[in-house]
Structures are given as structure tokens and as C-alpha cells.
Biopython code that builds the backbone (N, CA, C, O; Angstrom):
import numpy as np
from Bio.PDB.StructureBuilder import StructureBuilder

atoms = [
    (1, "UNK", "N", (136.173, 63.120, 114.937)),
    (1, "UNK", "CA", (137.232, 63.693, 113.408)),
    (1, "UNK", "C", (137.981, 64.781, 114.372)),
    (1, "UNK", "O", (137.564, 65.550, 115.238)),
    (2, "UNK", "N", (139.381, 64.476, 113.786)),
    (2, "UNK", "CA", (140.440, 65.631, 114.323)),
    (2, "UNK", "C", (140.349, 66.680, 113.216)),
    (2, "UNK", "O", (140.395, 66.361, 112.028)),
    (3, "UNK", "N", (140.170, 68.423, 113.798)),
    (3, "UNK", "CA", (140.314, 68.765, 112.515)),
    (3, "UNK", "C", (141.739, 69.503, 112.506)),
    (3, "UNK", "O", (142.387, 69.846, 113.495)),
    (4, "UNK", "N", (142.068, 69.664, 111.174)),
    (4, "UNK", "CA", (143.062, 70.134, 110.810)),
    (4, "UNK", "C", (143.717, 71.343, 111.598)),
    (4, "UNK", "O", (143.094, 72.108, 112.334)),
    (5, "UNK", "N", (145.228, 71.397, 111.295)),
    (5, "UNK", "CA", (145.710, 72.236, 112.518)),
    (5, "UNK", "C", (145.440, 73.583, 111.696)),
    (5, "UNK", "O", (145.035, 73.579, 110.533)),
    (6, "UNK", "N", (145.679, 74.592, 112.347)),
    (6, "UNK", "CA", (145.263, 75.940, 112.121)),
    (6, "UNK", "C", (146.945, 76.783, 111.843)),
    (6, "UNK", "O", (147.986, 76.135, 111.946)),
    (7, "UNK", "N", (146.935, 78.293, 111.490)),
    (7, "UNK", "CA", (148.530, 78.476, 111.475)),
    (7, "UNK", "C", (148.660, 78.936, 112.843)),
    (7, "UNK", "O", (149.829, 79.100, 113.192)),
    (8, "UNK", "N", (147.765, 79.189, 113.715)),
    (8, "UNK", "CA", (148.214, 79.243, 115.359)),
    (8, "UNK", "C", (148.636, 78.192, 115.922)),
    (8, "UNK", "O", (149.594, 78.140, 116.693)),
    (9, "UNK", "N", (147.666, 76.918, 115.429)),
    (9, "UNK", "CA", (148.279, 75.764, 116.208)),
    (9, "UNK", "C", (149.853, 75.205, 115.464)),
    (9, "UNK", "O", (150.450, 74.288, 116.029)),
    (10, "UNK", "N", (150.486, 75.880, 114.088)),
    (10, "UNK", "CA", (151.489, 75.611, 114.061)),
    (10, "UNK", "C", (152.475, 76.246, 114.718)),
    (10, "UNK", "O", (153.507, 75.679, 115.077)),
    (11, "UNK", "N", (152.173, 77.669, 114.949)),
    (11, "UNK", "CA", (152.665, 78.799, 115.587)),
    (11, "UNK", "C", (153.003, 78.539, 116.831)),
    (11, "UNK", "O", (154.016, 79.060, 117.298)),
    (12, "UNK", "N", (152.109, 77.572, 117.681)),
    (12, "UNK", "CA", (152.408, 77.188, 118.940)),
    (12, "UNK", "C", (153.439, 76.003, 118.961)),
    (12, "UNK", "O", (154.298, 75.898, 119.836)),
    (13, "UNK", "N", (153.297, 75.217, 118.036)),
    (13, "UNK", "CA", (154.247, 73.898, 118.043)),
    (13, "UNK", "C", (155.568, 74.571, 117.770)),
    (13, "UNK", "O", (156.564, 74.239, 118.412)),
    (14, "UNK", "N", (155.609, 75.411, 116.933)),
    (14, "UNK", "CA", (156.929, 75.638, 116.454)),
    (14, "UNK", "C", (157.492, 76.588, 117.779)),
    (14, "UNK", "O", (158.651, 76.565, 118.194)),
    (15, "UNK", "N", (156.495, 77.338, 118.274)),
    (15, "UNK", "CA", (157.327, 77.930, 119.621)),
    (15, "UNK", "C", (157.790, 76.896, 120.800)),
    (15, "UNK", "O", (158.769, 77.094, 121.520)),
    (16, "UNK", "N", (156.846, 75.652, 120.887)),
    (16, "UNK", "CA", (157.030, 74.875, 122.010)),
    (16, "UNK", "C", (158.493, 73.887, 121.416)),
    (16, "UNK", "O", (159.379, 73.442, 122.146)),
    (17, "UNK", "N", (158.407, 73.747, 120.038)),
    (17, "UNK", "CA", (159.846, 73.068, 119.937)),
    (17, "UNK", "C", (161.189, 73.827, 120.176)),
    (17, "UNK", "O", (162.197, 73.316, 120.663)),
    (18, "UNK", "N", (161.022, 75.447, 119.661)),
    (18, "UNK", "CA", (162.011, 75.762, 119.826)),
    (18, "UNK", "C", (162.436, 76.287, 121.508)),
    (18, "UNK", "O", (163.595, 76.415, 121.905)),
    (19, "UNK", "N", (161.271, 76.522, 122.281)),
    (19, "UNK", "CA", (161.508, 76.585, 123.626)),
    (19, "UNK", "C", (162.219, 75.325, 124.432)),
    (19, "UNK", "O", (163.040, 75.388, 125.347)),
    (20, "UNK", "N", (161.692, 74.262, 123.853)),
    (20, "UNK", "CA", (162.391, 72.980, 124.712)),
    (20, "UNK", "C", (163.624, 72.940, 123.729)),
    (20, "UNK", "O", (164.428, 72.104, 124.142)),
    (21, "UNK", "N", (164.043, 73.541, 122.596)),
    (21, "UNK", "CA", (165.568, 73.691, 122.346)),
    (21, "UNK", "C", (166.261, 74.255, 123.045)),
    (21, "UNK", "O", (167.431, 73.905, 123.198)),
    (22, "UNK", "N", (165.649, 75.438, 123.755)),
    (22, "UNK", "CA", (166.629, 76.389, 124.621)),
    (22, "UNK", "C", (166.454, 77.940, 123.892)),
    (22, "UNK", "O", (167.092, 78.914, 124.289)),
    (23, "UNK", "N", (165.539, 77.986, 122.829)),
    (23, "UNK", "CA", (165.508, 79.372, 122.778)),
    (23, "UNK", "C", (164.511, 80.230, 123.638)),
    (23, "UNK", "O", (163.433, 79.932, 124.152)),
    (24, "UNK", "N", (165.080, 81.143, 123.624)),
    (24, "UNK", "CA", (164.207, 82.072, 124.436)),
    (24, "UNK", "C", (163.813, 83.876, 123.941)),
    (24, "UNK", "O", (163.814, 84.947, 124.549)),
    (25, "UNK", "N", (163.492, 83.423, 122.462)),
    (25, "UNK", "CA", (162.939, 84.559, 121.816)),
    (25, "UNK", "C", (162.345, 84.231, 120.104)),
    (25, "UNK", "O", (162.900, 83.472, 119.310)),
    (26, "UNK", "N", (161.208, 84.960, 119.873)),
    (26, "UNK", "CA", (160.826, 84.708, 118.315)),
    (26, "UNK", "C", (162.002, 84.439, 117.591)),
    (26, "UNK", "O", (163.049, 85.076, 117.704)),
    (27, "UNK", "N", (161.801, 83.454, 116.825)),
    (27, "UNK", "CA", (163.103, 83.301, 115.577)),
    (27, "UNK", "C", (162.069, 82.956, 114.293)),
    (27, "UNK", "O", (162.704, 82.683, 113.274)),
    (28, "UNK", "N", (160.927, 82.922, 114.167)),
    (28, "UNK", "CA", (160.201, 82.741, 112.993)),
    (28, "UNK", "C", (158.846, 84.024, 113.023)),
    (28, "UNK", "O", (157.879, 84.253, 113.750)),
    (29, "UNK", "N", (159.487, 84.676, 111.714)),
    (29, "UNK", "CA", (157.984, 86.041, 111.383)),
    (29, "UNK", "C", (156.672, 84.805, 111.342)),
    (29, "UNK", "O", (156.477, 83.590, 111.381)),
    (30, "UNK", "N", (155.997, 86.104, 111.236)),
    (30, "UNK", "CA", (154.401, 85.712, 111.009)),
    (30, "UNK", "C", (154.132, 85.107, 109.873)),
    (30, "UNK", "O", (153.453, 84.091, 109.731)),
    (31, "UNK", "N", (154.872, 85.972, 108.743)),
    (31, "UNK", "CA", (154.645, 85.052, 107.364)),
    (31, "UNK", "C", (155.140, 83.894, 107.118)),
    (31, "UNK", "O", (154.561, 83.077, 106.402)),
    (32, "UNK", "N", (156.550, 83.630, 107.821)),
    (32, "UNK", "CA", (157.277, 82.396, 107.638)),
    (32, "UNK", "C", (156.239, 81.310, 108.449)),
    (32, "UNK", "O", (156.185, 80.120, 108.136)),
    (33, "UNK", "N", (155.681, 81.725, 109.199)),
    (33, "UNK", "CA", (155.120, 80.489, 109.945)),
    (33, "UNK", "C", (153.667, 80.366, 109.161)),
    (33, "UNK", "O", (152.991, 79.344, 109.283)),
    (34, "UNK", "N", (153.334, 81.230, 108.532)),
    (34, "UNK", "CA", (152.132, 80.845, 107.488)),
    (34, "UNK", "C", (152.675, 80.208, 106.272)),
    (34, "UNK", "O", (151.941, 79.666, 105.445)),
    (35, "UNK", "N", (153.833, 80.266, 106.172)),
    (35, "UNK", "CA", (154.545, 79.541, 104.852)),
    (35, "UNK", "C", (154.606, 78.106, 105.405)),
    (35, "UNK", "O", (154.103, 77.087, 104.932)),
    (36, "UNK", "N", (155.321, 78.264, 106.489)),
    (36, "UNK", "CA", (155.630, 76.534, 107.101)),
    (36, "UNK", "C", (154.528, 76.071, 107.151)),
    (36, "UNK", "O", (154.471, 74.952, 106.640)),
    (37, "UNK", "N", (153.086, 76.653, 107.774)),
    (37, "UNK", "CA", (151.604, 75.924, 108.050)),
    (37, "UNK", "C", (151.367, 75.250, 106.245)),
    (37, "UNK", "O", (151.229, 74.078, 105.895)),
    (38, "UNK", "N", (151.393, 76.341, 105.509)),
    (38, "UNK", "CA", (150.774, 75.917, 104.142)),
    (38, "UNK", "C", (151.756, 74.709, 103.313)),
    (38, "UNK", "O", (151.332, 73.928, 102.461)),
    (39, "UNK", "N", (152.835, 74.781, 103.701)),
    (39, "UNK", "CA", (153.787, 73.835, 102.827)),
    (39, "UNK", "C", (153.684, 72.804, 103.470)),
    (39, "UNK", "O", (153.377, 71.863, 102.738)),
    (40, "UNK", "N", (153.820, 72.490, 104.699)),
    (40, "UNK", "CA", (153.699, 71.290, 105.677)),
    (40, "UNK", "C", (152.429, 70.705, 105.476)),
    (40, "UNK", "O", (152.377, 69.543, 105.879)),
    (41, "UNK", "N", (151.432, 71.127, 105.000)),
    (41, "UNK", "CA", (150.008, 70.350, 105.125)),
    (41, "UNK", "C", (149.680, 69.791, 106.022)),
    (41, "UNK", "O", (149.119, 68.717, 105.805)),
    (42, "UNK", "N", (149.823, 70.136, 107.145)),
    (42, "UNK", "CA", (149.584, 69.345, 108.382)),
    (42, "UNK", "C", (150.506, 68.055, 108.534)),
    (42, "UNK", "O", (150.105, 67.099, 109.198)),
    (43, "UNK", "N", (151.434, 68.047, 108.066)),
    (43, "UNK", "CA", (152.606, 66.839, 108.329)),
    (43, "UNK", "C", (153.659, 67.465, 109.228)),
    (43, "UNK", "O", (154.528, 68.281, 108.920)),
    (44, "UNK", "N", (153.345, 66.802, 110.634)),
    (44, "UNK", "CA", (154.635, 67.394, 111.589)),
    (44, "UNK", "C", (156.098, 67.179, 110.915)),
    (44, "UNK", "O", (156.992, 68.005, 110.734)),
    (45, "UNK", "N", (156.052, 65.994, 110.647)),
    (45, "UNK", "CA", (157.479, 65.706, 110.139)),
    (45, "UNK", "C", (157.983, 66.846, 109.180)),
    (45, "UNK", "O", (159.037, 67.476, 109.261)),
    (46, "UNK", "N", (156.972, 66.957, 108.248)),
    (46, "UNK", "CA", (157.496, 68.108, 107.254)),
    (46, "UNK", "C", (157.390, 69.489, 107.950)),
    (46, "UNK", "O", (157.821, 70.382, 107.219)),
    (47, "UNK", "N", (157.014, 69.850, 108.956)),
    (47, "UNK", "CA", (157.495, 71.041, 109.275)),
    (47, "UNK", "C", (158.239, 71.274, 110.154)),
    (47, "UNK", "O", (158.487, 72.404, 110.576)),
    (48, "UNK", "N", (158.842, 69.938, 110.676)),
    (48, "UNK", "CA", (160.135, 70.093, 111.642)),
    (48, "UNK", "C", (161.332, 70.052, 110.641)),
    (48, "UNK", "O", (162.355, 70.694, 110.879)),
    (49, "UNK", "N", (161.185, 69.250, 109.457)),
    (49, "UNK", "CA", (161.965, 69.541, 108.456)),
    (49, "UNK", "C", (162.395, 70.857, 107.703)),
    (49, "UNK", "O", (163.523, 71.266, 107.426)),
    (50, "UNK", "N", (161.161, 71.392, 107.458)),
    (50, "UNK", "CA", (161.433, 72.781, 106.903)),
    (50, "UNK", "C", (161.690, 73.775, 107.733)),
    (50, "UNK", "O", (162.296, 74.784, 107.374)),
    (51, "UNK", "N", (161.278, 73.591, 108.857)),
    (51, "UNK", "CA", (161.645, 74.666, 109.960)),
    (51, "UNK", "C", (163.070, 74.392, 110.632)),
    (51, "UNK", "O", (163.666, 75.292, 111.224)),
    (52, "UNK", "N", (163.390, 73.584, 110.553)),
    (52, "UNK", "CA", (164.997, 73.425, 110.643)),
    (52, "UNK", "C", (165.782, 73.742, 109.550)),
    (52, "UNK", "O", (166.896, 74.180, 109.836)),
    (53, "UNK", "N", (165.524, 73.646, 108.433)),
    (53, "UNK", "CA", (166.014, 73.829, 107.200)),
    (53, "UNK", "C", (166.216, 75.406, 107.039)),
    (53, "UNK", "O", (167.327, 75.894, 106.834)),
    (54, "UNK", "N", (165.019, 76.179, 107.153)),
    (54, "UNK", "CA", (164.944, 77.569, 107.401)),
    (54, "UNK", "C", (165.891, 78.093, 108.495)),
    (54, "UNK", "O", (166.614, 79.059, 108.250)),
    (55, "UNK", "N", (165.906, 77.517, 109.632)),
    (55, "UNK", "CA", (166.674, 78.247, 110.577)),
    (55, "UNK", "C", (168.183, 77.886, 110.278)),
    (55, "UNK", "O", (168.966, 78.706, 110.759)),
    (56, "UNK", "N", (168.822, 76.735, 109.519)),
    (56, "UNK", "CA", (169.686, 76.938, 109.196)),
    (56, "UNK", "C", (170.194, 77.582, 107.836)),
    (56, "UNK", "O", (171.344, 77.475, 107.410)),
    (57, "UNK", "N", (169.351, 78.139, 107.340)),
    (57, "UNK", "CA", (169.581, 79.053, 106.076)),
    (57, "UNK", "C", (169.625, 80.478, 106.571)),
    (57, "UNK", "O", (170.424, 81.268, 106.068)),
    (58, "UNK", "N", (168.860, 80.814, 107.465)),
    (58, "UNK", "CA", (168.834, 82.145, 107.810)),
    (58, "UNK", "C", (169.989, 82.225, 108.980)),
    (58, "UNK", "O", (170.309, 83.375, 109.279)),
    (59, "UNK", "N", (170.641, 81.191, 109.665)),
    (59, "UNK", "CA", (171.744, 81.588, 110.412)),
    (59, "UNK", "C", (172.999, 81.471, 109.381)),
    (59, "UNK", "O", (174.090, 81.868, 109.790)),
    (60, "UNK", "N", (172.905, 80.997, 108.195)),
    (60, "UNK", "CA", (174.097, 80.806, 107.158)),
    (60, "UNK", "C", (174.354, 82.621, 106.543)),
    (60, "UNK", "O", (175.394, 83.212, 106.253)),
    (61, "UNK", "N", (172.970, 83.056, 106.534)),
    (61, "UNK", "CA", (172.866, 84.338, 106.021)),
    (61, "UNK", "C", (172.893, 85.590, 107.079)),
    (61, "UNK", "O", (172.630, 86.761, 106.810)),
    (62, "UNK", "N", (173.237, 85.108, 108.215)),
    (62, "UNK", "CA", (173.431, 86.070, 109.483)),
    (62, "UNK", "C", (172.024, 86.887, 109.646)),
    (62, "UNK", "O", (172.002, 88.117, 109.668)),
    (63, "UNK", "N", (170.873, 86.092, 109.757)),
    (63, "UNK", "CA", (169.784, 86.953, 109.912)),
    (63, "UNK", "C", (169.041, 86.261, 111.368)),
    (63, "UNK", "O", (168.828, 85.065, 111.567)),
    (64, "UNK", "N", (168.743, 87.377, 112.256)),
    (64, "UNK", "CA", (168.015, 87.089, 113.523)),
    (64, "UNK", "C", (166.846, 86.266, 113.396)),
    (64, "UNK", "O", (166.507, 85.398, 114.201)),
    (65, "UNK", "N", (166.157, 86.636, 112.176)),
    (65, "UNK", "CA", (164.882, 86.215, 112.416)),
    (65, "UNK", "C", (164.514, 85.421, 110.618)),
    (65, "UNK", "O", (164.865, 85.781, 109.494)),
    (66, "UNK", "N", (163.739, 84.341, 111.064)),
    (66, "UNK", "CA", (163.474, 83.441, 109.593)),
    (66, "UNK", "C", (162.510, 84.085, 109.237)),
    (66, "UNK", "O", (161.622, 84.390, 110.033)),
    (67, "UNK", "N", (162.487, 84.482, 107.750)),
    (67, "UNK", "CA", (161.301, 85.244, 106.758)),
    (67, "UNK", "C", (160.517, 84.527, 106.128)),
    (67, "UNK", "O", (160.748, 83.319, 106.178)),
    (68, "UNK", "N", (159.575, 84.900, 105.488)),
    (68, "UNK", "CA", (158.970, 83.966, 104.541)),
    (68, "UNK", "C", (159.525, 83.602, 103.430)),
    (68, "UNK", "O", (159.332, 82.438, 103.078)),
    (69, "UNK", "N", (160.401, 84.532, 102.534)),
    (69, "UNK", "CA", (161.410, 84.265, 101.779)),
    (69, "UNK", "C", (162.349, 83.178, 101.814)),
    (69, "UNK", "O", (162.649, 82.494, 100.835)),
    (70, "UNK", "N", (162.787, 83.047, 102.938)),
    (70, "UNK", "CA", (163.700, 81.522, 103.266)),
    (70, "UNK", "C", (163.147, 80.521, 103.426)),
    (70, "UNK", "O", (163.700, 79.449, 103.179)),
    (71, "UNK", "N", (161.669, 80.625, 103.970)),
    (71, "UNK", "CA", (161.148, 79.574, 103.994)),
    (71, "UNK", "C", (160.617, 78.847, 102.506)),
    (71, "UNK", "O", (160.598, 77.628, 102.333)),
    (72, "UNK", "N", (160.235, 79.766, 101.584)),
    (72, "UNK", "CA", (159.737, 79.404, 100.316)),
    (72, "UNK", "C", (161.091, 78.844, 99.782)),
    (72, "UNK", "O", (161.103, 77.679, 99.385)),
    (73, "UNK", "N", (162.060, 79.475, 99.748)),
    (73, "UNK", "CA", (163.275, 79.245, 99.081)),
    (73, "UNK", "C", (163.998, 77.492, 99.739)),
    (73, "UNK", "O", (164.406, 76.569, 99.034)),
    (74, "UNK", "N", (163.942, 77.539, 101.069)),
    (74, "UNK", "CA", (164.340, 76.050, 101.276)),
    (74, "UNK", "C", (163.508, 75.502, 101.078)),
    (74, "UNK", "O", (163.948, 74.358, 101.187)),
    (75, "UNK", "N", (161.982, 75.371, 100.712)),
    (75, "UNK", "CA", (161.104, 74.469, 100.652)),
    (75, "UNK", "C", (161.154, 73.800, 98.934)),
    (75, "UNK", "O", (160.620, 72.777, 98.504)),
    (76, "UNK", "N", (162.067, 74.892, 98.167)),
    (76, "UNK", "CA", (161.720, 74.446, 96.954)),
    (76, "UNK", "C", (163.037, 73.752, 96.516)),
    (76, "UNK", "O", (163.054, 72.984, 95.554)),
    (77, "UNK", "N", (164.313, 74.090, 97.367)),
    (77, "UNK", "CA", (165.230, 73.408, 97.584)),
    (77, "UNK", "C", (165.078, 72.050, 97.976)),
    (77, "UNK", "O", (165.627, 71.134, 97.364)),
    (78, "UNK", "N", (164.288, 71.868, 99.065)),
    (78, "UNK", "CA", (163.802, 70.187, 99.689)),
    (78, "UNK", "C", (163.109, 69.387, 98.441)),
    (78, "UNK", "O", (163.340, 68.250, 98.030)),
    (79, "UNK", "N", (162.104, 70.453, 97.941)),
    (79, "UNK", "CA", (161.278, 69.467, 97.185)),
    (79, "UNK", "C", (162.484, 69.147, 95.598)),
    (79, "UNK", "O", (162.498, 68.036, 95.066)),
    (80, "UNK", "N", (163.117, 69.977, 95.229)),
    (80, "UNK", "CA", (164.179, 69.690, 94.135)),
    (80, "UNK", "C", (165.122, 68.564, 94.634)),
    (80, "UNK", "O", (165.362, 67.637, 93.860)),
    (81, "UNK", "N", (165.616, 68.578, 95.743)),
    (81, "UNK", "CA", (166.583, 67.398, 96.564)),
    (81, "UNK", "C", (165.575, 66.011, 96.058)),
    (81, "UNK", "O", (165.957, 65.130, 95.288)),
    (82, "UNK", "N", (164.497, 66.075, 96.574)),
    (82, "UNK", "CA", (163.596, 65.276, 96.837)),
    (82, "UNK", "C", (163.336, 64.556, 95.736)),
    (82, "UNK", "O", (163.208, 63.332, 95.780)),
    (83, "UNK", "N", (163.254, 65.122, 94.857)),
    (83, "UNK", "CA", (162.479, 64.771, 93.571)),
    (83, "UNK", "C", (163.940, 63.999, 92.733)),
    (83, "UNK", "O", (163.761, 63.012, 92.021)),
    (84, "UNK", "N", (165.104, 64.491, 92.901)),
    (84, "UNK", "CA", (166.362, 63.672, 92.461)),
    (84, "UNK", "C", (167.016, 62.606, 93.087)),
    (84, "UNK", "O", (167.949, 61.911, 92.684)),
    (85, "UNK", "N", (166.169, 62.576, 94.492)),
    (85, "UNK", "CA", (166.700, 61.144, 95.311)),
    (85, "UNK", "C", (165.742, 60.055, 95.002)),
    (85, "UNK", "O", (165.911, 58.931, 95.475)),
]
sb = StructureBuilder()
sb.init_structure("model")
sb.init_model(0)
sb.init_chain("A")
sb.init_seg("    ")
for serial, (resi, resn, name, xyz) in enumerate(atoms, 1):
    if name == "N":
        sb.init_residue(resn, " ", resi, " ")
    sb.init_atom(name, np.array(xyz, "f"), 0.0, 1.0, " ", f" {name:<3s}", serial, name[0])
structure = sb.get_structure()
């Protein structure tokens, strides 16, 4: 049986994806990683979607680090747009 991902697994996955994309420093706060973990509920596709949207939103706000509030706001927006489509 496969064990569910932990917050640490999520953080490692996000760090790997960012490093693969060329990032050379942390872009997500610990709180934002916890939020990503909880909101994605084990779905890597949802994790990628949320993380990408949070990165874009943080860039729009000229923030160097993705924080918990951005992840939760983006998740609400994505949920609303999914229910409309």
C-alpha cells in the first residue's frame, strides 16, 4: 500500500520542480507549502496547478516569496472558476 504524501514530500516535490525549472533559491514559505499540501489532497496535478497559479500571483504582487495567503486566495479563485466552467 502506498502511504499518503506528507508535507515534507510536498516540499521536496516543489523544490525538485523549481530546481528543474532553474530556480536557485526558495520561493515558497513553509506555510504556503502546508497550504499546498492540504489543498492538493495528494493530487500532483492539483499541486502543480495551485503552485503555478500562486507563483504567478506572487510575481504580480512583486513578492519574492509565495506566502500562505496567496495560496489560499488562488485556491479559492481556481475553485470558483472550476465551478463556473
